[in-house]
N, C-alpha and C positions, 0 to 999 in steps of 0.2 A: 396288386397294392399300390395305391396312390403314393407317389413320391411326396416327401415332406418338404414344404417350401421353406427357404431361408428367411427368418423374420428380418425385417427392416432394422437397420442397426441403430444402436444408441450413438448419437454424434453430439460431441463435446466441443465447443468452440474456446479455444484457449489452452495453453500448456503450462500455465503458471502453477503456483501452490495449490489453489483451489481446484483446478482441473485434475491434477495428478494425484491429490489426496482423494478426490472423489473416485476416480476409477480404481485406484488402489483397493479402498474400502469395497467398492461395488463388485469388483472381480472376486472377492472373498465369498460373495453370495450367488453370483451368476457367472460361470464360466463359459457359457454357450453363446449368449446374444453377441452379434457381432458389434464391434466398437469402432469408430472412426474418430479421430481427433484432428481438428482443423486448427493450425496456428500460423500466425504471421512471422514467427521467428524460426530458429533453428530446432525447436522442439526439446533442447536439452533441459534436463531438470536441475534446478538448483533452489537454495534457500535465500529468497529475496532479502530478508534482513541483513544478510551478510554483505550486502552491497555497500553499507555504510560504514563498515569497520573494516574494509578490505585493504585499503592503502597503507595504514600503519601495520599491517602484517605482511606488507609487500606481496599481495596477491594479485593476480591478473584475472580477467574476466573467465579465462579458461581454467584458471584454478578453482573457481567457485563452482564449477560442473560436478554435480553428484552422480548424475544418470545420463549417459549418452541417449540419443533419440532411438539408436538401435536397441539398446538395452531396455528402454521404456517400451517400444513396440513389442518386444519379446515378453516381458515381464506382464504387460497388460492385455496380451493377445490382440493388438490394436494395429489398424492402419493409421499412421500418422502423416497427414499432409502438411508438409513444412513450407515456409514461405509462401502461404497461400492465404489471400484475404477473401473474406466473404462480403460480396457486395450487396446482397439482398436476401431477405428470408420470405419465402413465399408459404403462407400458412394454409392456403387452399390445396396447393399440390403437395404440401410438406417436402419442399425442395430448398436447397441453399444454391444461389447463383455464386460461383466462385471467381476468383481473379484469373484462374487457369484451369482447364479441364471442364468436363461436363458437369451439369447440375447435380448435386448430391442429394439423394433422398434420405429422409430420417424417419425413423419410427417415433423416437422420443428425441428431444433436444435440449441440451444444456448449454445455456449462456454463461461462460466463466471468463469473460473478456476483460475483467480488471477495471481499472481506472486510468486515466490519462492526465498528464500534468496540465495544471491550469496555466494560461498564458496572461501574464500582467500586462496592462496596457502601457506599452513602452514606446519610445520614439528613438531615433538614432540610426547611424549608418553601419552598425555592427551588430544588429540583432541576430544575424545568422551564426555569430559566434557564441550565443549563449547555450551554455549546457544544460541538460535536464537528465537526471538519472532515474529512471523508473523500471529498468529492466537490465539484463546482462549486456545486451548489445549497447545500450546507453552509457553503461559503465565503461565498457571498451573505448568508445568515443571519448568519454571524459579523461580517461587515463591518457590517451594519445594526446589529447589537447594539453595536458598537464605537462608532457614531455619538455624537459629543458627550463621550465618555468619555477618561480617560487612564489608569486603573489596571487591569491585567489579571492574573490569576492562572492559571497554568498547572499543571495536575495531570499530572506525568509527566515524566521526564528522559531518555527515549529519544530516537531520531533525530527523530521529528516534534516532540516537545516542545521539544528543543534548537533545531531550525530555525525554530519559531515565535518562541521566545524572541529569537533572534537578529533576526529580520525585525520583530518588534514593537518592540523596543528601538532598532532602526535607523530605525523610523518615528516614534520620538518617545514611544512609550508607557512607563509605568512598569510593569515586569514583576516579578512573583514566581514562582518555580517551586518546587512542593512535590512531593516524591517520596520513597518508602520506602527507595530505594537510597542507598548510601553515597558513590557518584560518579555522573557522567554516563555515558550510552551503556553501561550495564551489559549484558554479553553480547555487545557488539560490539567493545569495545576494553578493554584493561587499565586499571586506576584511574588510572595515571600520565598516560595521554592524556585520560581523562575530566576529571581535575584540571586539566589544561593548558587544556582548552576551558573549564572553569568559570572559571578565572581571567581569561581573555580576555573572557568574556561578563560578568563582574562589573565589568570596566572600561567596558562599555556601560552599566552601571547595573542590571544583572539582579541580582536578590537570590535566592539559593537557601536552600531549607528541606529539608535532606536527612536522611532517617532516620524522621521520624514520617509516618504515614499521614494523609490528608485523611478526616475522618470525617463532617463535616456542611458543608452549604452552606444558608445562611439569608439571609433578607431583612434588611438591616440598617435602623435607625431613619431614616437619611438616603436610604433609597431604593435604596442600593447593595447589596452582598452582603457576607457574612462567612464566610470558610472557616475551619472549626475544625480544627486538627490533634490528633492523638492525644497530643501532649506538653503539651497545653493551650494552645498558641499560637492566637491568631485573627488571620487576615490580611483586613484591610479592603480591599475592592476594588470594582470596578464590573462587570467581565466575567469569567466563568471559562471556561476552556478545558480540556476533559478530552482528554488525548493519552496514555492509558495502554496503548495497544497495540490490535491488531486480531484478530479471529477469523475464519476462513474460513467462508464462508456455505455451510453442509452440509444445511441443514433439508430443502430440497426433494428432494435426492439421497437423504437417509436415509428420508424418508416414502415415497420411490419403490422402496426396497429396495435401493439401490445401497450398496456397501461404503464406509464412511466411517470415518475415524480422526481426525487432526488435521485433515485436508482430505478432500475427495472422493478416494479411493484409485484411482489410475490406473497402468498399466504404462508402461514406457518410450515407447510410441506413444501415451500419454495416453487410452488407452481405458480406460473404467471396468469395472466388474465386469458390466455390461450391454452386450451388443452394440449397435454403432452409437451409443453415448453416450460422449462424451469431456469432459474437463475441462481447463481451461487457467487459468493465472494464479494468484491468490492464493487460489482456492478449491481448487486442486488440490494432492494430495501424491504424489509420486514417490520410491519406494524410501524412504519415511520421511522425505523432504525436502519443505519448504513454504517455500522462500525468497521472501519478499514483496518483490522488488526487480526493478528494470527490466529488467537484463541477462538474468536467467534467463527471464523472462516473454517477453522479445522472441525469444530463441533457441527456446524451447519453441513459440511461435506459428509460427515458420518451419517447425519439423519438422513439426507438425500439418497446416499447409497442404499439405506434400507428400503426407503420409498420406492426407489427404482427397481429393487429386486423383489417388489410385492409386499413389502411390509410398510405400510404408511406410518411415517414417523414425524411427528412435529418437532420443529427446533425449539429447544429450551436453552436459555442462555442464563447461567448463573451470573453473579458479579464477577467480572473478569478484569485483572489488572493490565495496564499498558506498561511495558517496560522499555524505558529510554536508555538506549545503550551509549552513555557517556561516562566513560571510565572516570574521568576527572571529578565527577560528581554523579553517581548513579542515581536514576529516579524511577521510582514505581508509583504509578497513579491509578486511580479508579474515579473517574469523573463523576460528580453528583448528577442525577437527573432530577431537576427541580432546585428550587432556591433554598438555601440555608446560610448559616453563618460558620465562617472558617475560624477554627482555633488552631494556633500554631504554638508548638512546644519545641525546645531545643535551641541551638544556637549555631553559627557559622553555617558549614555545609550540612550539618547533620540536623535536619528538621523532620517533624511529624505534623502534618496539617490534616486535621479532620473536620468535614463539613457535617454539621448537625442541624437538625430541625426539631427543637425540643429534646427529647430523649433519644430520638431516632438518628442513627448514623447514615447520611446519604453518600458519603463518598470519602476518600482519602488521598493524600499524596505524600510520599516519603522520599527523602533523599539522604545521600551519604550513608553513615552507619545505620540510620534508622529503617533502612529498606528491609532490615531483618524482621520487622513487625508486620510484614506484609500479609501473612496469614492469619494473624490475630485480627486485624482490621477487615480483612475480606470476609471473615465469618459474620461480621456485623452489618455488611451492606446488602440492601435488597436484591433480588436477581434482576438481570437486565431485561429478560423475556421469561416468564413464568408461565406454568401451565395454565 
């Protein structure tokens, strides 16, 4: 009797929420196929959104770990290669070139590499002291940089910048936020909701400098830092956090000849332009969409798990809200796709903004006490990606 050969493994690049959600779901369908996970970090499982509200809870990077790499390897029946970079994808030989060890052969490959912080065009002699928090290791470095200091300047007034501003202020830090936008959460909510959030964060002591760009970060005479704005203003601070946005990690895919645009271009089954290579999460682009939020990531991971287990399943995204974790003024938003007119109801920090085109509801943004209306408005918004 001929011995049965071991199938080539499913290889997953990344160990973030997208990767671990996928393999958890996939293992429910397939307990036999070998699995290899390649990650540049330590492979510990954690919930990334917790990074931006850990300081006020006095949590460290280690406190955020939910699953050790050893436990993940056992749970998922996986070989996990930690602290390993992939330097190239060879689509002809179906191998990955690694920063250490021999090339790795894959049967099917999933790219779940996430996104990386955008680098704003800055000058100055202290650019190496700018902090960016995109993973647990970054958070550990940020927490270390905060040690013994009290003044923090955040560049960026989007979701991450606002969440960190709230968290830092609640933890007792003096916080300045500089951003070129005229209001907070631009692109996610109308200005009225952004202004309501700003007013509540100002009550916590957060100071906003909206309109001018940050142009320089320099070492100050007292050992601190100086952030120069394009309007001539200088912010004296001790720690600088850049939160100006994320860009999908697409370099490896592009160099391997895969179709890329904003992200790695995939079809509704999350398959790339190359057979047996898939992309998932913040690095993937489906029908021109690249929503870097938890709900779409989770739903896509579940669909891909079925596809990889032999049950082709297209991604369908209903209307999905984005929750902004700013306890000073909670915000829930479902940004409209397309142009409409915003109608604002309420006062102070308690607003309901609904975007309409005629009788159709295109999106909404709620803050304060009005977030309890979330499910009501969600039912009226068209799906993000329908069958």
